[in-house]
C-alpha positions in Angstrom: -0.1 -0.2 0.1 1.3 3.7 -1.0 0.7 7.0 0.7 -1.5 8.3 -2.1 -4.1 5.3 -1.2 -3.9 6.3 2.5 -4.7 10.1 1.5 -7.3 8.9 -0.9 -8.9 7.0 1.7 -8.8 9.4 4.8 -9.1 12.7 3.0 -6.4 15.0 2.1 -7.6 17.9 4.5 -4.8 19.6 5.8 -4.7 21.4 9.3 -2.4 24.2 9.0 -1.3 27.3 11.2 1.1 30.1 10.6 4.4 30.7 12.4 2.8 33.6 14.3 0.0 31.4 15.8 0.0 31.4 19.5 0.6 27.8 21.4 -2.6 28.5 23.1 -4.5 28.7 20.1 -2.6 25.6 18.5 -3.5 23.4 21.4 -7.3 24.2 21.1 -7.3 23.6 17.7 -5.4 20.2 17.9 -7.8 19.2 20.6 -11.0 20.3 18.6 -9.6 18.5 15.3 -8.8 15.4 17.6 -4.9 15.6 16.1 -1.5 15.4 17.2 0.3 17.6 14.9 -0.1 20.7 12.6 1.8 22.1 9.9 3.2 25.4 9.8 3.1 27.1 6.7 4.7 30.7 5.7 2.7 33.5 4.2 3.2 31.8 0.4 1.8 28.4 1.9 5.3 26.7 1.8 5.9 24.2 4.5 8.3 25.7 7.3 7.6 23.3 10.5 5.4 21.1 12.2 4.1 21.3 15.9 3.3 18.2 17.3 1.9 17.2 20.9 5.8 16.2 21.7 7.0 19.8 20.6 4.4 21.3 23.2 5.3 18.6 25.8 8.9 19.8 25.8 8.1 23.4 25.4 5.8 23.1 28.5 8.8 21.3 30.4 11.4 24.2 29.2 8.9 27.3 29.6 6.1 26.2 31.6 2.8 28.2 31.6 4.6 31.1 29.7 4.4 28.5 26.6 0.8 29.3 26.1 1.6 33.0 24.8 4.5 32.0 22.7 4.3 31.3 18.8 4.6 28.3 16.7 8.0 29.6 15.3 9.5 29.3 18.9 8.9 25.6 19.2 8.2 24.1 15.9 10.3 21.5 14.5 12.0 23.3 11.6 14.0 20.0 10.2 11.0 18.3 8.7 11.0 14.6 7.3 8.5 14.2 4.7 7.2 11.6 2.3 6.1 11.3 -1.2 2.6 9.9 -2.3 4.4 7.2 -3.9 6.1 5.9 -0.7 5.0 2.7 0.5 4.0 2.0 4.2 7.2 -0.2 5.0 9.5 2.9 4.1 7.2 5.2 6.1 7.1 3.0 8.9 11.1 2.7 8.9 11.2 6.6 8.7 8.9 7.1 11.5 10.6 4.4 13.9 14.2 5.7 13.1 13.1 9.2 13.6 11.1 8.9 16.5 8.4 10.9 15.3 4.3 10.2 14.7 3.6 12.4 11.7 4.9 13.2 8.3 3.7 15.8 6.0 3.3 14.4 2.2 5.0 16.4 -0.4 4.3 15.9 -4.2 7.2 18.0 -5.7 7.2 21.1 -3.9 3.7 21.1 -2.7 2.2 20.0 0.6 -0.5 17.5 -0.1 -1.3 16.0 2.9 -0.3 14.4 6.2 -0.2 10.9 7.3 0.2 9.7 10.9 1.4 6.4 12.4 -2.3 5.6 13.1 -3.2 6.1 9.6 -0.3 3.6 8.7 -1.1 1.0 11.2 -4.8 1.0 10.5 -4.1 0.5 6.7 -1.5 -2.0 7.3 -4.0 -4.1 9.7 -6.6 -3.8 6.9 -4.0 -5.2 4.4 -3.2 -8.1 6.7 -6.5 -8.8 7.1 -7.3 -8.8 3.5 -4.4 -11.2 3.0 -5.5 -13.7 5.8 -9.1 -13.7 4.2 -7.6 -14.5 0.7 -5.2 -17.2 2.0 -8.3 -18.8 4.0 -10.3 -18.8 1.0 -7.5 -20.4 -1.2 -7.0 -23.0 1.4 -10.8 -23.6 1.9 -11.0 -24.0 -2.1 -7.9 -26.2 -2.2 -9.5 -28.6 0.2 
């Protein structure tokens, strides 16, 4: 299975913020949307960072309650690992495991086209395994 198929299934909606968005607003948005990360886009719509729950937790440990009045640009991850719509699930799982992160922006050429989470990948991998198991059971039942 490929990232393109995951995006087609889950939808390509992207929740994004600007570098000047306050952390308090980001946490409210993430809670409302029930998501673990938001991408940060500059005024031209270019990907410049990502803010995840982990970034917020680290920021809270370092800055305390003052974090809520800071902006995304102060805590966002700038060294962003991305993937392509043509990447396979196995490649993504390796990237995420090695990099110890749970969200990957999906880039097609220089355009952000979606974001996938480890939850999306696990869900689709389980569906893939269930389908394979069902096909094998049908094959075995037909051969008997």
